[in-house]
C-alpha positions as CSV (number, residue, x, y, z in Angstrom):
1,M,0.0,0.1,0.1
2,D,1.2,3.5,-0.7
3,D,1.7,5.7,2.6
4,P,0.0,3.5,4.9
5,I,-0.7,4.4,8.5
6,F,-0.4,2.1,11.0
7,F,-2.5,1.9,14.1
8,K,-1.8,-0.4,17.1
9,P,-4.1,-2.2,19.7
10,P,-4.2,-1.1,23.1
11,R,-1.4,-3.5,24.5
12,L,0.0,-2.6,28.1
13,A,-3.1,-4.7,30.1
14,G,-2.9,-7.6,27.8
15,N,1.0,-7.8,28.1
16,I,0.8,-7.6,32.2
17,F,-1.8,-10.2,32.1
18,H,-0.1,-12.5,29.8
19,S,3.1,-12.2,31.6
20,A,1.8,-12.8,35.0
21,V,-0.2,-16.0,34.0
22,I,2.9,-17.3,32.0
23,L,4.9,-16.6,34.8
24,A,2.4,-18.1,37.5
25,L,2.2,-21.2,35.3
26,S,5.6,-21.6,34.8
27,V,6.7,-21.6,38.3
28,S,3.8,-23.9,39.2
29,I,4.9,-26.6,36.5
30,V,8.5,-26.3,38.0
31,W,7.5,-26.9,41.5
32,L,5.2,-29.6,40.5
33,F,8.1,-31.4,38.3
34,N,10.2,-31.0,41.5
35,E,7.4,-32.5,43.9
36,A,7.2,-35.4,41.4
37,T,10.8,-36.3,41.4
38,Q,11.1,-36.3,45.3
39,A,7.8,-38.2,45.7
40,E,7.4,-41.9,46.3
41,I,5.1,-43.7,44.2
42,G,1.3,-43.1,44.9
43,P,-1.2,-40.3,44.9
44,V,1.3,-37.4,45.6
45,F,3.7,-38.4,42.4
46,L,0.6,-38.9,40.4
47,I,-0.9,-35.6,41.3
48,S,2.0,-33.7,40.8
49,L,2.9,-35.2,37.4
50,L,-0.7,-34.8,35.9
51,G,-0.8,-31.3,37.6
52,A,2.3,-30.2,35.9
53,L,1.1,-31.5,32.3
54,F,-2.6,-30.0,33.0
55,L,-0.9,-26.3,33.5
56,A,1.2,-26.8,30.6
57,M,-1.4,-27.2,28.4
58,P,-2.4,-23.7,28.2
59,L,1.0,-22.2,28.1
60,P,1.4,-22.5,24.1
61,L,-2.0,-20.6,23.5
62,L,-0.9,-18.0,26.2
63,V,2.4,-17.5,24.7
64,Y,1.0,-17.3,21.1
65,R,-1.7,-14.7,22.1
66,M,0.7,-12.6,23.7
67,F,3.0,-12.8,20.5
68,A,0.1,-12.1,18.5
69,L,-0.9,-9.1,20.3
70,N,2.7,-7.5,19.9
71,R,2.5,-8.2,16.5
72,A,-1.0,-6.8,16.0
73,G,-2.0,-3.9,13.9
74,Y,-4.3,-2.2,11.6
75,V,-2.5,-0.8,8.3
76,L,-5.0,1.9,6.7
77,G,-4.3,3.2,3.2
78,R,-6.1,4.4,0.2
79,E,-6.2,1.0,-1.2
80,G,-7.7,-0.7,1.9
81,L,-7.4,-2.0,5.4
82,R,-5.0,-4.7,6.4
83,V,-5.8,-6.3,9.9
84,Q,-2.9,-8.7,11.2
85,W,-3.0,-10.7,14.3
86,G,-0.6,-13.4,14.9
87,L,-1.1,-15.6,12.1
88,R,-4.6,-14.3,11.1
89,V,-4.1,-11.7,8.3
90,E,-7.3,-9.9,6.4
91,D,-6.8,-7.7,3.7
92,I,-9.9,-5.5,3.0
93,P,-10.0,-3.5,-0.2
94,I,-11.5,0.1,0.5
95,T,-14.2,-0.5,-2.0
96,H,-15.5,-3.4,-0.2
97,V,-16.3,-1.4,3.1
98,K,-19.9,-0.4,3.7
99,W,-19.4,1.5,6.8
100,V,-17.2,2.1,9.6
101,Q,-18.5,2.8,13.3
102,L,-17.7,3.0,16.9
103,A,-19.1,0.0,18.5
104,E,-20.6,2.4,21.4
105,T,-22.7,3.9,18.7
106,L,-24.5,1.1,17.3
107,D,-28.1,0.6,17.7
108,Q,-27.7,-2.8,18.8
109,P,-25.1,-3.6,21.4
110,L,-22.4,-6.1,20.3
111,V,-22.1,-9.7,21.9
112,L,-18.8,-10.2,23.1
113,P,-17.0,-13.9,22.6
114,R,-17.6,-15.5,25.9
115,I,-14.0,-16.7,26.1
116,R,-11.9,-13.3,26.7
117,W,-9.2,-11.8,28.8
118,P,-7.1,-8.7,28.4
119,G,-5.5,-8.2,25.5
120,S,-7.4,-11.0,23.8
121,L,-11.0,-10.2,22.5
122,L,-11.0,-12.7,19.7
123,G,-13.5,-15.1,18.0
124,V,-16.5,-15.2,15.8
125,Q,-20.1,-14.4,16.6
126,H,-23.2,-15.1,14.6
127,F,-26.2,-12.9,14.3
128,D,-29.7,-13.2,12.7
129,D,-29.1,-10.3,10.1
130,V,-25.0,-11.0,9.8
131,D,-23.4,-14.1,8.8
132,A,-20.5,-13.5,11.1
133,V,-18.9,-10.9,13.2
134,E,-15.1,-11.6,13.8
135,F,-13.5,-9.9,16.8
136,L,-9.7,-9.1,16.3
137,A,-9.5,-6.7,18.9
138,S,-7.7,-6.4,22.6
139,D,-9.8,-3.7,24.7
140,V,-13.5,-3.4,24.8
141,R,-13.4,0.3,25.4
142,H,-11.7,1.0,21.9
143,L,-13.8,-1.0,19.6
144,V,-14.6,0.1,15.8
145,V,-16.7,-2.3,13.7
146,V,-16.0,-2.4,9.9
147,A,-18.5,-3.8,7.9
148,T,-17.6,-5.3,4.7
149,Q,-19.7,-6.7,1.6
150,E,-19.1,-10.0,3.1
151,N,-18.3,-9.8,6.8
152,V,-18.1,-7.5,9.8
153,F,-14.8,-7.1,11.7
154,V,-14.5,-5.6,15.1
155,I,-11.1,-4.0,16.0
156,S,-9.7,-2.1,18.5
157,P,-7.1,1.0,17.6
158,A,-6.0,2.4,20.6
159,D,-7.0,5.9,19.1
160,S,-10.1,5.2,17.6
161,G,-11.1,8.7,16.9
162,S,-8.1,9.4,14.7
163,F,-8.7,5.8,12.9
164,L,-12.3,6.9,12.1
165,Q,-11.3,10.1,10.9
166,V,-8.4,8.7,8.7
167,F,-10.5,5.9,7.5
168,Q,-13.2,8.4,6.3
169,E,-10.3,10.5,4.7
170,Q,-9.0,7.4,2.7
171,M,-12.3,6.6,1.4
172,E,-13.2,10.1,0.2
173,L,-9.9,10.0,-1.7
174,G,-10.7,6.9,-3.4
175,S,-8.4,4.1,-4.6
176,L,-7.0,3.6,-8.2
177,R,-5.4,0.5,-7.1
178,P,-7.8,-1.3,-4.4
179,L,-6.1,-4.0,-2.2
180,A,-6.5,-7.3,-3.3
181,P,-8.8,-9.0,-0.5
182,R,-6.9,-11.9,1.3
183,S,-7.9,-13.9,4.3
184,I,-5.3,-16.0,6.0
185,H,-6.5,-18.2,8.9
186,A,-4.3,-20.3,11.2
187,N,-5.8,-23.5,10.2
188,F,-4.8,-22.6,6.4
189,L,-1.3,-22.5,7.6
190,L,-1.3,-25.8,9.3
191,A,-2.8,-27.4,5.9
192,E,0.1,-25.8,4.2
193,V,2.5,-27.1,6.4
194,W,0.9,-30.8,6.0
195,E,1.2,-30.4,2.4
196,S,5.2,-30.3,2.7
197,P,6.2,-34.0,2.3
198,I,9.2,-33.3,4.5
199,A,7.0,-31.5,7.3
200,R,4.8,-34.2,7.3
201,V,7.2,-37.2,7.6
202,L,9.1,-35.3,10.5
203,I,6.1,-34.7,12.4
204,I,4.7,-38.0,12.1
205,V,7.7,-39.5,12.8
206,G,8.1,-37.4,16.1
207,L,4.7,-38.1,17.3
208,M,5.4,-41.9,16.8
209,L,8.4,-41.8,18.8
210,N,6.8,-39.8,21.4
211,L,4.2,-42.4,21.9
212,A,6.9,-45.1,21.5
213,L,8.8,-43.7,24.8
214,L,5.4,-43.2,26.7
215,T,4.2,-47.0,25.6
216,W,7.8,-48.4,26.7
217,V,7.8,-46.5,29.8
218,A,4.1,-47.6,30.7
219,I,4.8,-51.4,30.0
220,T,8.3,-51.1,32.0
221,V,7.0,-49.2,35.1
222,P,4.8,-52.1,36.4
223,L,7.8,-54.7,36.2
224,R,10.2,-52.6,38.5
225,E,10.2,-51.3,41.8
226,T,12.9,-48.7,41.6
227,V,15.3,-47.3,39.0
228,A,18.3,-44.9,39.1
229,L,17.8,-41.9,37.0
230,G,21.4,-41.0,36.4
231,F,24.9,-41.2,37.5
232,T,27.5,-39.3,40.1
233,P,30.5,-37.3,38.7
234,N,32.4,-40.2,39.7
235,G,30.4,-42.7,37.6
236,S,28.3,-44.6,40.2
237,L,24.5,-44.9,39.9
238,L,22.4,-42.2,41.9
239,P,20.4,-43.4,44.5
240,P,17.3,-45.3,43.2
241,V,13.8,-43.7,43.2
242,P,10.2,-45.2,42.4
243,A,10.2,-46.5,38.8
244,A,7.0,-44.3,38.5
245,Q,9.4,-41.6,37.9
246,L,10.2,-42.7,34.6
247,F,7.2,-41.1,33.4
248,L,8.9,-37.8,33.6
249,L,11.2,-38.4,30.7
250,P,8.0,-38.8,28.3
251,A,6.4,-36.0,29.9
252,I,9.6,-33.7,29.4
253,N,9.8,-35.2,25.8
254,V,6.2,-33.7,25.0
255,F,6.9,-30.5,26.2
256,F,10.1,-30.3,23.6
257,F,7.8,-31.7,20.9
258,L,5.2,-29.2,21.4
259,G,7.5,-26.1,21.8
260,N,9.2,-27.1,18.8
261,F,6.1,-27.6,16.8
262,V,4.7,-24.0,17.7
263,L,8.0,-22.4,16.8
264,A,8.4,-24.3,13.6
265,V,5.0,-23.1,12.6
266,F,5.9,-19.6,13.2
267,F,9.0,-19.7,11.3
268,Y,7.3,-21.6,8.3
269,R,5.0,-18.5,8.5
270,Q,7.6,-15.9,8.1
271,K,9.5,-17.8,5.3
272,K,12.3,-15.9,5.9
273,D,14.6,-18.6,6.4
274,P,12.9,-21.8,5.2
275,A,15.5,-24.3,6.6
276,W,14.4,-23.5,10.4
277,P,11.3,-24.7,10.6
278,F,12.7,-28.3,9.3
279,L,15.3,-27.7,11.9
280,L,13.2,-27.5,14.8
281,W,10.9,-30.7,13.5
282,G,14.0,-32.6,12.9
283,S,15.4,-31.7,16.6
284,S,12.0,-33.2,17.9
285,V,12.9,-36.4,16.3
286,L,16.6,-36.1,17.6
287,T,15.2,-35.4,21.1
288,A,12.7,-38.2,21.3
289,I,15.7,-40.4,20.2
290,L,17.8,-39.2,22.9
291,F,15.2,-39.8,25.3
292,L,14.6,-43.3,24.3
293,G,18.3,-44.1,24.5
294,G,18.5,-42.7,28.1
295,V,15.6,-44.8,29.1
296,Y,17.5,-47.7,27.5
297,I,20.7,-46.8,29.6
298,I,18.5,-46.4,32.8
299,L,17.0,-49.6,32.5
300,R,20.2,-51.6,31.6
301,A,21.9,-49.9,34.4
302,G,19.6,-50.9,37.0
């Protein structure tokens, strides 16, 4: 776009919320893992391990939402409006815009997404007279509604008044080269990743190795009472611990696999260095092999 104007959504409250929750979850996970390594086999071990896994489940979503918030923005020019929120990109030609209005001035109040928190007002709502209303916003106090020929978008530029004024000026100027309509969703990106034979093979192999490690540990644990999870600096075995603590290895491996997968998808989206995604997916395979080797050494030494 020629001479675009960039509008940011409010970020402070969202960054504080995401940082606090991510920190609290991370500390809790580390503490629960430490409790699991110290506990004897029984309810305390099981609760600590399952609790750590449960708390880890929302971490990738929270990290992505925080990343998306800090990369989010609304780019406005004579050719149209580009809305970017993480992996979500929507290009709206200026000729497709029917009207733009502050949400607080609507005749019918907006129904906000049920699942929302500071810095993350996202989702699609359906109404009788509109096929879909998509929220790509961070703050309910700065909502602007952009109605197009196909859909309705709700955004939240920090300076909503200035955004409306500039939008009106751009519409009055008109466009000689309207922006080409484009809509990119995260699921489209995942489908694109899956179409790559190398990515598909690495992801499938990584999943299979994760399952193999978990299955091996699940079969072995009932057959042993204790195991030694490593060696001292002089080469002797560490004091034995309950065999159920072997489940820590597949649990840690799952964390590595999920973290690498998310990072690889991000780099795949950027397309700046095409080797990075495949290196990350490949490292997940290598990590799983190392964990399998670690379990073999532990069992053989015990």
